[in-house]
C-alpha positions as CSV (number, residue, x, y, z in Angstrom):
1,M,-0.1,0.0,-0.1
2,R,1.0,3.6,-0.8
3,F,1.2,6.4,1.6
4,R,1.4,10.0,0.4
5,D,3.7,11.3,3.0
6,R,5.4,10.0,6.0
7,I,3.0,11.2,8.4
8,A,0.3,8.9,7.0
9,A,2.4,6.0,6.9
10,T,3.7,6.2,10.6
11,L,0.0,6.6,11.5
12,A,-0.8,3.7,9.9
13,L,2.0,1.7,11.2
14,A,1.1,2.8,14.8
15,T,-2.5,1.9,13.8
16,I,-1.5,-1.7,13.2
17,Q,0.8,-2.0,15.8
18,R,-1.4,-1.1,18.5
19,N,-4.2,-3.4,17.1
20,D,-1.6,-6.4,16.4
21,R,-3.4,-10.1,16.9
22,P,-1.4,-12.9,18.3
23,G,-0.2,-15.5,16.1
24,R,0.7,-13.1,13.2
25,D,4.0,-14.5,11.6
26,K,5.1,-10.8,10.7
27,L,4.2,-7.1,12.0
28,E,5.0,-4.0,10.0
29,A,7.8,-2.4,11.6
30,R,9.5,0.6,9.8
31,V,8.0,3.1,7.0
32,Y,10.4,3.6,4.1
33,R,10.4,6.0,1.1
34,C,9.8,4.3,-2.1
35,P,12.8,5.3,-5.1
36,S,10.4,3.9,-7.6
37,C,6.8,5.7,-6.7
38,A,8.1,8.2,-4.3
39,G,5.2,7.2,-2.0
40,W,5.6,5.6,1.4
41,H,5.3,2.0,2.3
42,L,5.3,0.0,5.4
43,T,7.6,-2.9,6.2
44,S,8.2,-5.6,8.5
45,G,11.9,-5.8,7.4
46,K,14.9,-4.1,9.5
47,S,16.1,-0.9,8.9
48,R,18.8,-0.5,5.7
49,V,21.9,1.3,5.7
50,A,22.0,4.3,3.2
51,R,25.2,4.0,0.8
């Protein structure tokens, strides 16, 4: 899912984490800016270091 800005993505992330259900394999952990679409997305992956 694409979000228009960091704030919208961060609010969605907080909502997901607050309403987490037991038994889920993955939980979204952070937001990131997509270089392809310039939108913001959520991921369960760990943070990457920019080169």
